C-alpha positions as CSV (number, residue, x, y, z in Angstrom):
1,M,122.4,92.8,87.0
2,V,120.8,95.3,89.4
3,V,118.1,97.4,87.9
4,T,117.8,101.1,88.9
5,K,115.1,101.3,91.5
6,K,112.0,103.0,90.1
7,Y,109.3,102.2,92.6
8,R,109.1,105.1,95.1
9,L,105.7,105.6,96.5
10,N,105.0,109.0,98.0
11,F,103.0,109.1,101.2
12,T,102.2,112.3,103.0
13,I,100.4,112.6,106.3
14,E,98.4,115.8,106.3
15,K,96.7,115.7,109.7
16,E,96.5,113.5,112.8
17,D,93.5,113.1,115.0
18,P,94.0,114.4,118.6
19,G,91.8,111.7,120.1
20,S,93.1,108.6,118.4
21,A,95.9,107.3,116.2
22,A,93.8,108.1,113.0
23,R,95.6,110.1,110.3
24,L,94.7,111.9,107.1
25,G,97.0,111.3,104.2
26,K,97.7,110.9,100.5
27,V,99.5,108.1,98.6
28,Q,100.9,109.3,95.3
29,T,101.2,106.7,92.5
30,D,101.8,107.1,88.7
31,H,98.1,106.4,88.2
32,G,96.9,109.1,90.6
33,I,96.5,110.1,94.2
34,I,94.9,107.9,96.8
35,P,93.4,109.8,99.8
36,T,93.7,107.9,103.0
37,P,92.0,106.4,105.0
38,I,90.7,104.5,101.9
39,F,88.6,101.5,101.1
40,M,89.5,99.5,98.0
41,P,86.8,97.6,96.1
42,V,87.8,94.1,95.3
43,G,87.9,93.2,91.6
44,T,89.3,89.6,92.0
45,V,89.4,88.7,88.3
46,G,89.6,92.2,86.9
47,S,85.9,92.9,87.6
48,V,84.2,94.3,90.8
49,K,81.2,92.0,90.8
50,S,78.0,93.5,89.4
51,V,79.6,96.9,89.0
52,N,81.0,98.5,85.8
53,Q,83.9,100.9,85.7
54,R,81.7,103.9,85.0
55,D,79.9,103.4,88.2
56,L,83.1,102.7,90.1
57,K,84.4,106.1,89.0
58,D,81.4,108.4,88.9
59,E,79.0,107.0,91.5
60,I,81.1,105.0,94.0
61,K,84.1,107.3,93.5
62,A,86.7,104.5,93.9
63,K,90.3,105.8,94.0
64,I,91.9,102.3,93.8
65,I,90.7,98.8,93.1
66,L,92.2,95.3,93.7
67,G,93.0,92.4,91.5
68,N,94.1,88.9,92.5
69,T,97.3,87.4,91.2
70,Y,96.1,83.8,91.6
71,H,92.9,84.3,89.7
72,L,94.3,86.6,87.0
73,Y,97.2,84.2,86.4
74,L,94.6,81.4,85.7
75,R,92.1,83.6,83.7
76,P,92.6,85.4,81.4
77,G,96.3,84.5,81.8
78,L,99.5,86.4,81.5
79,E,99.8,86.1,77.8
80,I,96.5,87.9,77.3
81,L,97.3,90.5,79.9
82,G,100.7,91.2,78.4
83,E,99.2,91.6,74.9
84,A,96.6,94.0,76.3
85,G,99.3,96.2,77.8
86,G,98.6,95.2,81.4
87,L,95.6,95.0,83.6
88,H,94.8,98.8,83.5
89,K,94.4,98.7,79.8
90,F,92.7,95.3,79.7
91,I,89.9,96.5,82.1
92,S,89.8,100.2,81.0
93,W,90.8,101.5,84.4
94,D,93.2,104.5,84.6
95,R,93.4,104.8,88.4
96,P,95.7,102.8,90.8
97,I,95.4,99.0,91.2
98,L,96.8,96.8,94.0
99,T,97.3,93.1,93.5
100,D,97.1,90.5,96.2
101,S,100.0,88.0,95.8
102,G,97.8,84.9,96.0
103,G,98.9,84.1,99.6
104,Y,95.3,84.2,100.7
105,Q,94.4,81.6,98.1
106,V,97.2,79.4,99.6
107,Y,95.2,79.7,102.8
108,S,91.7,79.3,101.4
109,L,92.3,76.5,98.9
110,S,93.8,74.1,101.4
111,D,92.6,71.0,99.6
112,R,94.3,72.0,96.4
113,R,97.8,73.0,97.5
114,K,101.0,71.9,99.1
115,I,103.3,74.4,100.8
116,A,107.1,73.9,100.9
117,E,110.1,76.1,101.4
118,D,110.5,76.7,97.7
119,G,106.9,77.8,97.2
120,V,103.4,76.4,96.7
121,H,102.3,73.6,94.4
122,F,98.6,73.9,93.7
123,S,95.8,72.6,91.4
124,S,93.7,75.1,89.5
125,H,90.1,75.4,90.7
126,V,89.1,76.0,87.1
127,D,90.4,72.8,85.4
128,G,92.5,70.9,87.9
129,S,95.8,71.7,86.1
130,K,99.0,71.8,88.1
131,H,100.9,75.0,88.9
132,F,103.7,76.3,91.1
133,F,104.1,79.7,92.8
134,S,107.4,80.8,94.2
135,P,108.3,84.2,95.7
136,E,110.2,84.9,92.5
137,S,107.5,83.8,90.1
138,V,104.8,85.8,92.0
139,M,106.9,89.0,91.6
140,D,107.3,88.2,87.9
141,I,103.5,87.6,87.5
142,Q,102.6,90.8,89.3
143,R,105.1,92.7,87.1
144,Q,103.2,91.4,84.1
145,I,99.8,92.1,85.5
146,G,101.0,95.6,86.1
147,A,99.5,96.7,89.4
148,D,100.8,99.9,91.0
149,I,101.1,98.2,94.4
150,I,102.0,94.5,94.5
151,M,102.1,92.3,97.6
152,A,104.9,90.1,98.8
153,F,104.2,86.3,98.8
154,D,103.2,85.1,102.2
155,E,101.3,82.3,104.0
156,C,98.1,83.3,105.7
157,T,97.7,81.0,108.8
158,P,94.2,79.9,109.8
159,Y,92.4,80.6,113.1
160,P,92.8,78.9,115.4
161,C,96.4,78.1,114.8
162,E,98.9,76.3,117.0
163,Y,101.8,78.5,118.2
164,A,104.5,76.3,116.6
165,Y,102.8,76.3,113.2
166,A,102.3,80.1,113.4
167,E,106.0,80.7,114.3
168,A,107.3,78.4,111.5
169,S,104.9,80.0,109.0
170,M,106.0,83.5,110.0
171,H,109.6,82.8,109.6
172,M,109.0,81.2,106.2
173,T,107.0,84.3,105.1
174,H,110.0,86.4,106.1
175,R,112.3,84.2,104.0
176,W,109.9,84.4,101.1
177,L,109.9,88.2,101.6
178,D,113.7,88.4,101.2
179,R,113.4,86.5,98.0
180,C,110.5,88.7,96.8
181,C,112.5,91.9,97.5
182,E,115.6,90.5,95.7
183,R,113.5,89.6,92.6
184,F,111.6,92.9,92.7
185,D,114.8,95.0,93.0
186,T,116.5,93.2,90.1
187,T,113.6,93.5,87.7
188,A,111.8,96.4,86.0
189,P,108.2,97.4,85.4
190,H,106.8,96.2,82.1
191,Y,104.6,99.1,81.1
192,G,106.5,102.3,81.7
193,Y,105.2,103.3,85.1
194,N,106.4,102.7,88.7
195,Q,105.5,99.8,90.9
196,T,106.0,99.2,94.6
197,I,106.0,96.2,96.9
198,F,104.3,95.9,100.3
199,P,105.6,93.3,102.8
200,I,103.0,91.5,105.0
201,V,103.1,91.1,108.8
202,Q,102.1,87.7,109.9
203,G,102.1,85.9,113.3
204,S,98.5,84.8,113.9
205,V,97.1,86.1,117.2
206,Y,100.3,85.7,119.2
207,K,101.7,89.0,120.5
208,D,105.3,88.0,120.5
209,L,105.2,86.7,116.9
210,R,103.3,89.8,115.7
211,K,106.0,91.9,117.3
212,I,108.8,89.9,115.7
213,S,107.1,90.0,112.3
214,A,106.3,93.8,112.5
215,E,109.9,94.6,113.4
216,Y,111.2,92.4,110.6
217,I,108.9,94.0,108.0
218,A,109.8,97.5,109.2
219,S,113.5,96.6,108.8
220,K,112.9,96.0,105.1
221,N,112.3,99.8,104.6
222,R,109.7,99.4,101.8
223,E,107.3,102.2,100.7
224,G,104.3,100.7,102.5
225,N,103.4,97.8,104.7
226,A,100.5,95.4,105.1
227,I,99.0,93.5,108.0
228,G,97.8,90.0,107.0
229,G,96.4,86.9,108.7
230,L,93.6,88.7,110.5
231,S,89.8,88.7,109.9
232,V,90.1,84.9,109.4
233,G,87.7,84.0,112.2
234,E,89.3,85.4,115.3
235,P,87.2,87.6,117.7
236,H,87.1,91.3,116.7
237,E,88.8,92.4,119.9
238,M,91.7,90.1,119.2
239,M,92.0,91.5,115.7
240,Y,92.1,95.1,117.1
241,E,94.7,94.1,119.7
242,M,97.0,92.7,117.1
243,T,96.4,95.6,114.8
244,D,97.2,98.1,117.5
245,L,100.4,96.3,118.4
246,V,101.6,96.2,114.9
247,C,100.7,99.8,114.0
248,N,102.8,100.9,117.0
249,I,105.8,99.2,115.4
250,L,105.4,99.8,111.7
251,P,106.9,103.1,110.4
252,Q,104.6,106.0,110.9
253,D,105.6,107.6,107.6
254,R,104.5,104.7,105.4
255,P,100.9,103.6,104.6
256,R,99.5,100.7,106.6
257,Y,97.2,98.3,104.8
258,L,95.0,95.9,106.9
259,M,94.1,93.1,104.5
260,G,90.6,91.7,104.1
261,V,88.9,94.0,106.6
262,G,86.0,94.2,106.9
263,T,82.7,95.5,108.3
264,P,82.0,99.2,108.6
265,E,82.6,98.9,112.3
266,N,85.9,97.1,111.8
267,I,87.1,99.8,109.4
268,L,86.2,102.7,111.8
269,E,87.9,101.0,114.8
270,S,91.0,100.2,112.7
271,I,91.3,103.7,111.3
272,A,91.4,104.8,115.0
273,L,94.3,102.5,115.5
274,G,96.3,104.0,112.6
275,V,95.4,101.9,109.6
276,D,95.2,103.7,106.2
277,M,94.0,101.2,103.6
278,F,91.4,98.5,103.6
279,D,89.8,96.0,101.3
280,C,87.0,93.4,101.6
281,V,84.6,91.5,99.4
282,M,81.8,92.0,102.0
283,P,80.1,95.0,100.4
284,T,79.5,93.2,97.1
285,R,79.1,89.7,98.5
286,N,76.5,90.8,101.0
287,A,74.8,93.0,98.5
288,R,74.1,90.0,96.3
289,N,72.3,88.4,99.2
290,G,70.2,91.5,99.9
291,Q,72.1,92.9,102.9
292,L,72.6,96.7,102.7
293,F,74.9,98.8,104.8
294,T,73.5,102.3,105.6
295,S,74.3,105.3,107.7
296,E,71.7,104.2,110.2
297,G,72.4,100.5,110.3
298,I,72.1,97.2,108.4
299,I,69.1,96.3,106.3
300,N,68.0,92.9,105.0
301,I,66.1,94.2,102.0
302,R,64.2,90.9,101.5
303,N,62.3,91.4,104.7
304,K,58.6,92.1,104.3
305,K,58.9,95.2,106.5
306,W,60.3,97.0,103.5
307,E,57.5,96.1,101.1
308,R,55.9,99.5,101.4
309,A,59.0,101.5,102.4
310,F,58.9,104.1,99.6
311,E,61.7,106.3,101.0
312,P,65.2,106.2,99.6
313,I,67.5,103.4,100.5
314,D,69.7,105.6,102.8
315,P,68.2,109.1,103.2
316,N,71.1,110.3,105.4
317,G,73.9,108.6,103.6
318,P,75.8,109.1,100.4
319,T,74.0,110.8,97.5
320,F,74.4,109.0,94.2
321,V,72.3,107.3,91.5
322,D,70.7,104.7,93.9
323,S,69.1,107.7,95.7
324,M,66.3,107.5,93.1
325,F,65.4,104.0,94.2
326,S,63.2,103.2,97.2
327,K,63.6,100.3,99.6
328,A,60.3,98.9,98.3
329,Y,61.5,98.9,94.7
330,L,64.8,97.3,95.6
331,R,62.9,94.6,97.7
332,H,60.7,94.0,94.7
333,L,63.7,93.4,92.5
334,F,65.2,90.9,94.9
335,V,62.0,89.0,95.4
336,S,61.5,88.9,91.6
337,K,65.1,87.7,91.2
338,E,65.8,90.6,88.8
339,M,69.6,91.1,88.1
340,L,69.1,94.8,88.7
341,G,68.6,94.2,92.4
342,P,72.1,92.9,93.2
343,Q,73.6,95.5,90.9
344,I,71.9,98.4,92.7
345,A,72.7,96.9,96.1
346,S,76.4,96.4,95.1
347,V,76.7,100.0,94.0
348,H,75.0,101.2,97.1
349,N,77.2,99.2,99.5
350,L,80.4,100.2,97.8
351,G,79.3,103.8,97.7
352,F,78.5,103.6,101.4
353,Y,82.0,102.2,102.2
354,L,83.7,105.0,100.2
355,W,81.4,107.6,101.7
356,L,82.2,106.2,105.2
357,V,86.0,106.6,104.7
358,E,85.4,110.0,103.2
359,Q,83.5,111.1,106.3
360,A,86.3,109.7,108.4
361,R,88.8,111.8,106.4
362,T,86.7,114.9,107.0
363,K,86.4,114.2,110.7
364,I,90.2,113.7,111.0
365,E,90.6,117.0,109.2
366,D,88.2,118.7,111.7
367,G,89.8,117.0,114.7
368,T,86.5,115.4,115.7
369,F,87.1,111.8,114.4
370,A,87.2,110.0,117.8
371,D,83.9,111.4,119.0
372,W,82.2,110.9,115.6
373,K,83.6,107.3,115.4
374,K,81.9,106.4,118.7
375,V,78.5,107.5,117.4
376,M,78.9,105.9,114.0
377,V,80.1,102.5,115.3
378,E,76.9,102.2,117.3
379,K,74.9,103.1,114.2
380,V,76.6,100.9,111.6
381,R,76.4,97.8,113.8
382,T,72.6,98.1,114.4
383,R,70.3,95.8,112.5
384,L,67.2,97.7,111.3
């Protein structure tokens, strides 16, 4: 039985930058509007590490967050999520959510999985139990999790990667995509609101494979598209080259999501290439280790040079609750191993990322993004 398709995602481009391929837009979902370009905080297991939902909304001003299918499938499990009414209700989040299909875990948990044409057999990192993901089951799982945007099941190839492996993997990802679309189109959302599926471009760092994959993904005519298999160790210039190639093939009237990227510099350069959506664990992971991203550069807050720095963490950056804290106080918290230190740092870094893309949107609106980007890239890559 074919189910009536109820998954249309509305994407509007409001302005294009005259000096680059950057564009200002809006993605409309049933849980709200996502302004683009946007950065999406990563909440792998239904929690953005060290940050509560109040701060995500009020201080960081996150418009959409991520969950991960692999991790949520294992804990808390589909039964609990179903009884709760889906991930939104379970975590008390009323804005959009995107779920990664688990394809990256296929890549990263190489010692625990076996890839075959039918899907992936893997052992849980939690208790060693055996499981199987197929393109069909991953669609079913993401239906039950209930994200607004769900990702097709793919294989993320490593870097470096032999051409023959990258080619075979890409074609298998395309076959998996066909199965994902078939399952998605013949099933319905569980919780009364629309969902949409994004295919993922693969092909490692080979131009011809990226072109083939981008053309295939574009031919599926879905509401949005993703670029995967980058930011896995390849040089940044190679990542930009692949991204530029793919963005010139994927439909202009659909949002483009560059998965797992990245540093503030990566994000600015990729916006200039035409990317609309980003995610990365870097803001919170680095925050827990005392690295702060600011409008003037990168700070290691543990360094003794900040011991008597009583000025705000980022005087010229975003204004939110961490503005009341000095570098000296935050350093004291880290040196004292107080939990509040990583919490403040995490809120700061995520707030900075959301501020950065907000600034990018403003500059695109003004028509000054390209010139502003050149200045900001030099600042955000500087170590203070």
